[in-house]
N, C-alpha and C positions, 0 to 999 in steps of 0.2 A: 558835760552838758547837762543842764538841769532838765528834769522831766517837764513836759508842757502841761498846761492845765486841761488840755483836751482829754476826754475819756478814751481809754484804750479800746480799739476796734479789733475784734477777733477775726480770724481768717474765715470762719463760717459766716460771719456777718457780711464780710466783703464778697464772698461767694454768692450769698443770697441776694445781695444788692446787684451784682452782675447779672444773675439770672432774671431778677425783676426787670432790670433794664433791657435785657435781651428779649423778654416776653413783650415788653412795651414796643420795642422796635419791630418785632414780628407782627404785632397787632397793627402797628402803623403801616407796615409793608402790605399786610393783607388788605387793609382798607384801601390803600393806594391801588393795589392790584384789582380789587373789586370795582373801584371807581373807573379805572382804566378799562376793565373788561366791559363794564356797563356802557361807557362812552363808545368803545369800539363796536359793541353790539348795536347801539343806537345808530352809529354811522353806517354799519352794514345794512341795517333795516332801511335807512334813508337811501342808500345806494340801490338796494333792491327795489324800493318804491320808484326811484328815478328810472331804474332799468325797466320796470313794468310800464311806467308812463312812456318811456321811450319806445318800447315795443308797441304800445298802443298807438303812439304817434306814427310809428313806421307803418302799422297796419292801416291807419287812416290815410296816410300818404299813398300807400299802395292802392287802396280802394279808389282814391281820387284819381290816381294815375290810370288805373284801369278804366274808370269812367271817361276820362279824357281820351284815352285810346279808342274806346267805343264811339264816342262822339266824333272823333276824327275819322274813324272808319265810316260812320254814318254820313258824315259830311262829304267824304270822298265818294261814297255810293250816290249820294244826292247829286253831286257834281257830275258824275258819270251819266246818271239818268237824265239830268238837265241837258247835258251836252248831246246825248243821243236824241232827246226830244227836240232840242234846237236843230240838230242836224236833220232830223226827220221833217221838221217844220220847214227848214230851209229847202230841203229837197222837194217838198210839196209845193213851196212857193216857186221854186225854179221850174218845176213841172207845169205849174199853173201859168207862169209867165211864158213858158215855151208854147203851151197850148194857145194862150191868148195871142202870142206873136204869130203863131201859125194861122190863126183865124183872122187876124187883123188885115193882112193884105187882101184876103178874099173879101172881107167886108168892105174894104175901100173900093174894090173894083165894082162891086155892086152898088150902084147909086140909086137912091130912091127917087125916082123921077118926079 
């Protein structure tokens, strides 16, 4: 076989080329890892923000729920007071009607001549 026209490559050149290629691959991998790490960090920050917003929303919902419960209790108390007032008023009306009824027959017997 005749020797080729390509220049001879020594083992040290091959080794150096492999090392160079390995360093390039490592640098590419480190860039990818940094990008992935940065992306993951951004996602974690976003999730934390969402979590904080959710906690805030939950707090607002809890406050609104507490206010509604207070209003419901107030409305219940108002209804109880109104019912008692109405009952008292009805009792007074019944008593007034009873008194008027008791006086009416006596008033009818007395005729103004």
